[in-house]
DRENDO-1510 file (C-alpha; in Angstrom, 1 decimal, always signed):
<recs>
REC; n; res; u; v; w
REC; 1; MET; +79.4; +170.4; +37.5 .
REC; 2; THR; +77.6; +168.4; +39.3 .
REC; 3; ASP; +76.1; +168.2; +42.4 .
REC; 4; ALA; +77.6; +165.2; +43.5 .
REC; 5; VAL; +79.3; +166.0; +47.4 .
REC; 6; VAL; +82.2; +163.7; +48.6 .
REC; 7; VAL; +81.0; +163.5; +52.2 .
REC; 8; GLY; +83.7; +161.4; +55.3 .
REC; 9; ARG; +84.6; +157.8; +53.6 .
REC; 10; GLU; +82.3; +157.1; +50.0 .
REC; 11; SER; +83.5; +154.8; +47.7 .
REC; 12; PRO; +84.6; +156.3; +44.3 .
REC; 13; ALA; +81.3; +155.3; +43.2 .
REC; 14; GLY; +79.8; +157.8; +45.4 .
REC; 15; ARG; +78.0; +154.7; +47.4 .
REC; 16; ARG; +78.9; +154.7; +51.3 .
REC; 17; PRO; +80.9; +150.6; +51.6 .
REC; 18; PRO; +78.7; +148.0; +53.6 .
REC; 19; HIS; +78.8; +148.2; +57.3 .
REC; 20; PRO; +79.9; +145.0; +58.3 .
REC; 21; ARG; +77.6; +142.2; +60.0 .
REC; 22; PRO; +78.0; +141.5; +63.5 .
REC; 23; THR; +78.8; +137.9; +63.1 .
REC; 24; ARG; +77.5; +134.9; +66.3 .
REC; 25; PHE; +80.6; +134.0; +66.9 .
REC; 26; THR; +83.4; +137.0; +67.5 .
REC; 27; SER; +86.3; +136.5; +69.7 .
REC; 28; HIS; +85.8; +139.6; +72.3 .
REC; 29; GLY; +85.7; +136.8; +75.4 .
REC; 30; MET; +87.8; +134.4; +74.4 .
REC; 31; VAL; +91.0; +135.3; +76.2 .
REC; 32; THR; +88.1; +135.2; +79.8 .
REC; 33; ILE; +87.3; +132.5; +78.7 .
REC; 34; GLU; +90.9; +130.8; +78.6 .
REC; 35; LEU; +92.0; +132.1; +81.5 .
REC; 36; ALA; +88.8; +130.8; +83.3 .
REC; 37; LEU; +89.5; +127.5; +81.8 .
REC; 38; ALA; +92.9; +127.4; +82.2 .
REC; 39; GLY; +92.0; +128.3; +86.5 .
REC; 40; LEU; +89.4; +125.8; +86.8 .
REC; 41; GLY; +92.3; +123.2; +85.8 .
REC; 42; ALA; +94.6; +124.7; +88.2 .
REC; 43; VAL; +92.3; +124.5; +91.0 .
REC; 44; ALA; +91.6; +120.8; +89.6 .
REC; 45; MET; +95.4; +119.5; +89.7 .
REC; 46; VAL; +96.7; +121.1; +92.8 .
REC; 47; ALA; +93.4; +119.4; +94.1 .
REC; 48; LEU; +94.4; +116.6; +93.1 .
REC; 49; LEU; +98.0; +117.3; +95.0 .
REC; 50; ALA; +96.3; +117.2; +97.9 .
REC; 51; TRP; +94.6; +114.1; +97.7 .
REC; 52; VAL; +97.9; +112.6; +96.3 .
REC; 53; LEU; +99.7; +113.4; +99.6 .
REC; 54; SER; +96.7; +112.9; +101.9 .
REC; 55; ALA; +96.8; +108.9; +99.9 .
REC; 56; LEU; +101.0; +109.3; +101.5 .
REC; 57; MET; +100.3; +110.4; +104.3 .
REC; 58; LEU; +98.2; +107.6; +105.9 .
REC; 59; TRP; +100.7; +105.9; +103.3 .
REC; 60; GLY; +103.6; +107.2; +105.9 .
REC; 61; THR; +101.0; +106.4; +109.5 .
REC; 62; CYS; +100.8; +102.9; +108.1 .
REC; 63; GLN; +104.8; +102.2; +107.9 .
REC; 64; ASP; +105.1; +104.1; +111.0 .
REC; 65; LEU; +102.0; +101.6; +112.8 .
REC; 66; ALA; +104.3; +98.4; +111.3 .
REC; 67; THR; +107.3; +100.3; +113.0 .
REC; 68; GLY; +106.2; +100.7; +116.2 .
REC; 69; VAL; +103.5; +97.6; +117.2 .
REC; 70; ALA; +106.9; +95.5; +115.7 .
REC; 71; ARG; +109.2; +97.7; +117.9 .
REC; 72; GLN; +106.9; +96.9; +120.7 .
REC; 73; GLU; +106.3; +93.1; +120.2 .
REC; 74; ALA; +110.1; +92.0; +120.0 .
REC; 75; ARG; +110.1; +94.1; +123.8 .
REC; 76; GLY; +107.2; +91.5; +124.7 .
REC; 77; ASP; +104.7; +95.2; +126.0 .
REC; 78; ALA; +101.8; +93.9; +125.3 .
REC; 79; ALA; +100.9; +97.2; +127.1 .
REC; 80; ALA; +102.2; +99.4; +124.4 .
REC; 81; VAL; +101.3; +97.6; +121.6 .
REC; 82; ALA; +97.6; +97.4; +122.7 .
REC; 83; GLU; +98.0; +101.5; +122.7 .
REC; 84; ILE; +99.8; +102.1; +119.3 .
REC; 85; LEU; +96.8; +99.7; +117.6 .
REC; 86; GLU; +94.0; +102.0; +118.9 .
REC; 87; HIS; +95.6; +105.0; +117.8 .
REC; 88; ARG; +95.7; +103.3; +114.5 .
REC; 89; PRO; +93.3; +104.8; +110.8 .
REC; 90; PRO; +89.8; +103.7; +110.5 .
REC; 91; GLY; +89.8; +100.2; +108.4 .
REC; 92; ALA; +93.7; +98.8; +109.1 .
REC; 93; GLN; +93.6; +95.7; +109.3 .
REC; 94; VAL; +97.4; +95.1; +111.4 .
REC; 95; ASP; +98.6; +91.2; +111.5 .
REC; 96; VAL; +101.5; +90.4; +113.7 .
REC; 97; ARG; +103.1; +86.8; +114.0 .
REC; 98; ARG; +106.6; +85.3; +114.7 .
REC; 99; ALA; +108.4; +83.3; +112.6 .
REC; 100; ASP; +113.0; +82.5; +113.2 .
REC; 101; GLY; +113.3; +84.0; +115.5 .
REC; 102; ARG; +111.1; +88.0; +113.7 .
REC; 103; VAL; +108.5; +89.9; +114.2 .
REC; 104; VAL; +106.9; +90.2; +111.2 .
REC; 105; VAL; +103.3; +93.0; +111.2 .
REC; 106; GLN; +101.6; +93.6; +108.0 .
REC; 107; VAL; +99.2; +96.7; +107.7 .
REC; 108; ASP; +96.9; +96.9; +105.1 .
REC; 109; LEU; +94.3; +99.3; +104.4 .
REC; 110; ALA; +91.8; +100.6; +102.1 .
REC; 111; ALA; +92.9; +104.9; +102.2 .
REC; 112; ARG; +89.9; +107.0; +101.2 .
REC; 113; PRO; +92.1; +110.4; +102.2 .
REC; 114; TRP; +88.5; +112.7; +102.2 .
REC; 115; ALA; +85.8; +110.9; +101.3 .
REC; 116; GLU; +83.8; +107.5; +101.1 .
REC; 117; TRP; +82.2; +107.9; +97.4 .
REC; 118; LEU; +86.0; +108.4; +95.7 .
REC; 119; PRO; +88.1; +105.5; +94.6 .
REC; 120; SER; +89.9; +103.9; +97.7 .
REC; 121; ILE; +93.7; +103.1; +97.1 .
REC; 122; PRO; +95.4; +100.1; +98.9 .
REC; 123; LEU; +98.3; +101.1; +101.1 .
REC; 124; HIS; +99.8; +98.0; +102.1 .
REC; 125; ALA; +103.0; +98.4; +105.0 .
REC; 126; GLU; +105.3; +95.8; +106.4 .
REC; 127; ALA; +107.6; +95.8; +109.7 .
REC; 128; THR; +110.6; +93.2; +110.9 .
REC; 129; VAL; +112.4; +93.4; +113.6 .
REC; 130; ILE; +114.6; +90.2; +115.5 .
REC; 131; ALA; +113.1; +89.5; +118.3 .
REC; 132; GLU; +114.8; +90.5; +121.2 .
REC; 133; PRO; +115.7; +87.5; +124.4 .
REC; 134; ALA; +113.1; +87.0; +127.2 .
</recs>
């Protein structure tokens, strides 16, 4: 008989298997990192969507401005035109001209929806109205 005692999980040769060495790259935090990056991506997409919607709202404001000025100019109401122009977006250029019995109003704006350091978006709106007889 031999004096060898088998305890636990020993290999058939009487030696324990080597312990796995810890590696530098483990996958224990992988799901956490993926969720963090996905969260950051989602926040970036929401911010981009909000920026685009802000630009669209500015374009709608320019279109309303052009339509309002054209209607009041067609009626010959200079006081109403002046009041509408007081409420235009900052930096908006308004061009009013009469041609062939029509009033044509163009509004141009280099829009920067949130901040001055962001790139500008050139917005253009135009409205044409038939002039009313005097």
